[in-house]
C-alpha positions in Angstrom: -14.4 29.0 33.1 -15.4 25.6 31.9 -12.9 23.4 29.8 -14.4 22.4 26.5 -13.5 18.7 25.8 -12.3 17.6 22.4 -14.8 14.9 21.6 -14.4 11.9 19.2 -17.0 13.2 16.9 -15.0 16.5 16.6 -11.8 14.5 16.0 -13.4 12.3 13.2 -14.8 15.5 11.7 -11.5 17.4 11.8 -9.6 14.3 10.6 -11.8 13.8 7.6 -11.7 17.5 6.7 -7.9 17.7 6.7 -7.7 14.4 4.9 -9.9 15.4 2.1 -8.7 18.9 1.6 -5.1 19.1 2.9 -3.4 22.2 4.4 -2.2 23.9 1.3 -5.6 23.7 -0.7 -7.2 26.2 1.6 -4.1 28.6 1.2 -3.2 28.2 -2.5 -6.5 27.1 -3.9 -6.3 26.5 -7.6 -3.2 28.7 -8.1 -0.5 27.4 -10.4 1.9 27.0 -7.5 -0.5 24.4 -6.0 -0.4 22.4 -9.3 3.5 22.7 -9.4 3.8 21.4 -5.9 1.3 18.5 -6.6 3.5 17.4 -9.4 6.6 17.6 -7.2 4.8 15.5 -4.6 4.0 12.8 -7.2 7.6 12.7 -8.5 9.0 12.4 -5.0 6.5 9.6 -4.3 8.0 7.7 -7.2 11.5 8.5 -6.2 10.8 7.1 -2.7 9.1 4.1 -4.0 12.2 3.4 -6.1 14.1 2.9 -2.8 13.5 -0.8 -3.0 14.6 -2.2 0.4 15.1 -5.8 -0.8 17.9 -4.5 -3.2 19.2 -2.2 -0.8 19.5 -4.6 2.2 20.6 -7.6 -0.1 23.5 -5.4 -1.2 24.3 -3.8 2.2 24.4 -6.9 4.3 25.3 -9.6 1.8 27.1 -7.7 -1.1 24.7 -9.5 -3.4 21.6 -9.0 -5.6 18.5 -10.9 -4.4 17.3 -10.7 -8.2 20.1 -13.3 -9.0 18.5 -16.0 -6.8 15.2 -17.7 -6.5 12.4 -16.2 -8.4 14.4 -13.1 -9.3 11.9 -10.8 -7.7 13.0 -7.9 -5.3 10.4 -8.5 -2.7 9.6 -10.1 0.6 8.9 -13.5 -0.5 12.1 -14.0 -2.5 14.1 -12.3 0.3 12.6 -14.8 2.8 13.4 -17.7 0.6 17.0 -16.6 -0.1 18.3 -14.9 3.0 15.7 -15.9 5.7 12.8 -14.6 7.6 14.7 -12.0 9.7 16.0 -9.8 6.8 12.7 -10.4 4.9 10.8 -8.7 7.8 13.0 -5.7 7.5 12.3 -5.6 3.8 8.5 -5.9 4.4 8.5 -3.0 6.9 10.6 -0.7 4.8 8.5 -1.2 1.7 5.3 -0.7 3.7 6.5 2.4 5.7 7.9 4.2 2.7 4.4 4.6 1.2 2.9 5.3 4.6 5.3 8.2 4.8 4.8 9.5 1.2 1.0 9.2 1.2 0.8 10.7 4.7 2.8 13.8 3.9 1.2 14.2 0.5 -2.4 13.9 2.0 -1.6 16.2 4.8 -0.5 18.9 2.5 -2.6 18.5 -0.7 -5.6 16.3 0.2 -6.9 12.8 -0.6 -6.8 12.9 -4.4 -3.1 13.9 -4.5 -2.3 11.6 -1.8 -3.8 8.8 -3.9 -1.7 9.9 -6.9 1.4 10.1 -4.7 0.7 6.5 -3.4 0.3 5.1 -6.9 3.6 6.7 -7.9 5.3 5.1 -5.0 3.9 1.8 -6.0 5.1 2.2 -9.6 8.5 3.2 -8.1 8.6 0.0 -6.2 7.8 -2.2 -9.1 10.0 -0.2 -11.5 12.7 1.5 -9.5 14.7 4.0 -11.5 17.7 3.4 -9.2 17.8 -0.3 -9.9 17.4 -0.7 -13.7 13.6 -0.6 -13.4 13.5 -4.2 -12.0 11.8 -4.2 -8.6 9.1 -6.0 -6.4 5.4 -6.6 -7.0 3.9 -3.7 -5.1 1.9 -5.3 -2.4 3.6 -4.0 0.7 3.7 -0.5 -0.9 0.0 -0.7 -1.7 -0.8 -1.8 1.8 0.9 1.3 3.2 -1.2 3.5 0.9 -4.5 2.0 1.7 -3.8 2.2 5.4 -3.3 6.0 5.4 -6.0 6.9 2.8 -8.8 4.3 3.9 -8.1 2.6 7.3 -11.3 0.7 7.3 -10.8 -0.6 3.8 -7.3 -1.7 4.8 -8.7 -3.9 7.6 -11.2 -5.4 5.3 -8.6 -6.2 2.6 -6.2 -7.5 5.3 -8.9 -9.8 6.4 -9.5 -11.0 2.9 -5.8 -11.4 2.3 -5.4 -13.7 5.6 -8.5 -15.7 4.7 -7.2 -16.6 1.3 -3.7 -17.2 2.6 -4.7 -19.5 5.2 -7.1 -21.3 3.0 -4.7 -21.8 -0.1 -1.2 -21.2 1.5 -0.5 -19.3 -1.7 0.9 -15.8 -0.8 0.8 -14.7 -4.4 -2.9 -15.7 -4.7 -3.8 -13.8 -1.5 -2.0 -10.8 -2.8 -3.7 -10.9 -6.2 -7.3 -11.3 -4.6 -6.6 -8.4 -2.2 -5.3 -6.2 -5.2 -8.3 -7.1 -7.4 -10.8 -6.4 -4.8 -9.3 -3.0 -3.9 -11.1 -1.0 -6.6 -14.2 -3.1 -6.1 -14.6 -2.3 -2.5 -13.0 1.2 -2.5 -16.0 3.0 -3.8 -18.5 1.1 -1.7 -16.6 1.5 1.6 -15.7 5.2 0.8 -19.0 6.2 -0.1 -20.7 4.4 2.8 -18.4 6.0 5.3 -18.9 9.5 4.0 -22.5 9.4 3.1 -24.0 7.2 5.7 -21.8 6.3 8.7 -20.0 9.7 9.3 -23.2 11.7 8.9 -24.8 9.5 11.5 -21.8 10.0 13.6 -21.9 13.9 13.3 -25.7 13.9 13.9 -25.8 11.6 16.8 -27.8 13.0 19.7 -29.2 15.9 17.6 -32.8 16.2 16.4 -34.4 18.1 13.6 -31.2 18.4 11.6 -31.3 17.8 8.0 -28.5 17.4 5.5 -27.7 16.6 2.0 -25.0 14.9 0.1 -22.7 17.2 -1.9 -20.1 15.7 -4.3 -16.6 16.8 -4.3 -15.4 19.5 -6.8 -11.9 18.9 -8.0 -11.1 16.9 -4.9 -12.2 19.6 -2.4 -14.9 18.8 0.0 -17.8 21.2 0.0 -18.9 22.4 3.5 -22.7 22.4 4.5 -23.3 24.7 7.5 -26.4 24.2 9.8 -27.5 26.3 12.8 -26.3 23.4 14.9 -23.9 21.3 13.0 -21.6 21.4 10.0 -21.0 18.4 7.8 -18.1 17.5 5.3 -19.6 14.9 2.9 -18.1 13.6 -0.3 -18.3 10.9 -2.8 -15.2 9.2 -4.0 -13.6 11.1 -6.9 -13.5 9.4 -10.2 -9.8 9.9 -10.5 -9.2 8.0 -7.4 -11.3 5.1 -8.6 -9.3 5.1 -11.9 -6.0 4.9 -10.0 -7.2 1.9 -8.0 -8.2 0.1 -11.2 -4.8 0.8 -12.8 -3.1 -0.4 -9.6 -5.2 -3.7 -9.7 -4.2 -4.2 -13.3 -0.5 -3.7 -12.4 -0.6 -6.1 -9.5 -2.2 -8.7 -11.7 0.5 -8.3 -14.4 3.2 -8.6 -11.8 1.8 -11.8 -10.3 0.8 -13.4 -13.7 3.7 -15.9 -13.5 2.8 -16.8 -10.0 -0.8 -17.6 -11.1 0.5 -19.7 -14.0 2.7 -21.7 -11.6 -0.4 -22.2 -9.4 -2.5 -23.6 -12.1 0.5 -26.0 -13.0 1.0 -26.9 -9.4 4.5 -25.5 -9.3 4.0 -22.6 -7.0 5.6 -22.7 -3.5 3.3 -22.7 -0.7 3.7 -20.2 2.2 4.3 -21.3 5.8 4.7 -19.0 8.7 7.4 -21.2 10.2 10.2 -21.7 7.6 11.0 -25.4 6.9 14.2 -26.7 8.4 16.6 -26.1 5.6 20.1 -24.6 5.4 19.8 -20.8 5.0 21.5 -19.2 2.1 23.3 -16.9 4.5 24.3 -16.5 8.1 21.2 -15.7 10.2 22.8 -13.0 12.3 23.4 -10.8 9.2 26.9 -10.3 10.3 28.7 -12.0 7.3 28.4 -11.6 3.6 26.7 -14.3 1.7 28.8 -16.6 -0.5 27.4 -16.0 -4.0 28.7 -19.3 -5.5 27.1 -21.4 -2.7 23.8 -19.6 -2.9 23.7 -20.2 -6.8 24.5 -23.9 -6.2 21.7 -24.0 -3.6 19.3 -22.6 -6.1 20.3 -25.2 -8.7 20.0 -27.9 -6.2 16.4 -26.7 -5.3 15.6 -26.7 -9.0 16.8 -30.2 -9.4 14.9 -31.3 -6.4 11.6 -29.9 -7.8 12.2 -31.6 -11.3 12.9 -34.9 -9.4 9.6 -34.4 -7.4 
């Protein structure tokens, strides 16, 4: 008996089908239980996003609050400035992976639309964490985790844009804002191209005389078209997902507004992959708690140096 091989075409087809529909949609459909579970997923996404790793790690390792130093932001850049690159990389990984987990689980169970809503809730939780007086980070790492799961091709495009702007300007905030603003602009184009042009071509590769048509999604569920030789799952980007991406872009712009003003005034710090040789605010081995008074004194000295410059 011949063994049927699982082709790449079949893998992409099944992956897109599962991503767009989720496991529970086919089981529960439009039942009230499905809507309740959807709301629970979004709320849990916000709570997971509220686990701000900059605040957690600064308190756990240094018995301190990173918001008391530097720019006052609970994110990667300020952690790097205050405590060093080693702990900042842990913050970046944690904030990125928490949304990867939240969106992956939500998309697997409920589909693309609910995954998008859960990812947005996680970004909101990161920016306004309920566990830390609603003062969090700026959402870039959390957004990156969301885009990676939902739209891997778009993630690579935005990452390339982010790196190009960063290398050209050396402003991490400017690169973040550019990627965030281009997210809704490119989302619809990339999504519709993949599902209406690239994927049908992939599914139809090697077949002749097969016709297909584009069928928009109905409430986030993909319509299946069955042909005698091939089945296609085609969809256009739901309007709700585009609206969410626009709201996220506006949120990121608002969170970085102060950085943009400092760039225009020439006061924004430039980003360098190799940190300048300066005395770190804390021990680099993360074994000793930071001295809060000395850290505050260094912050004041840095401000004085900037004023003198």
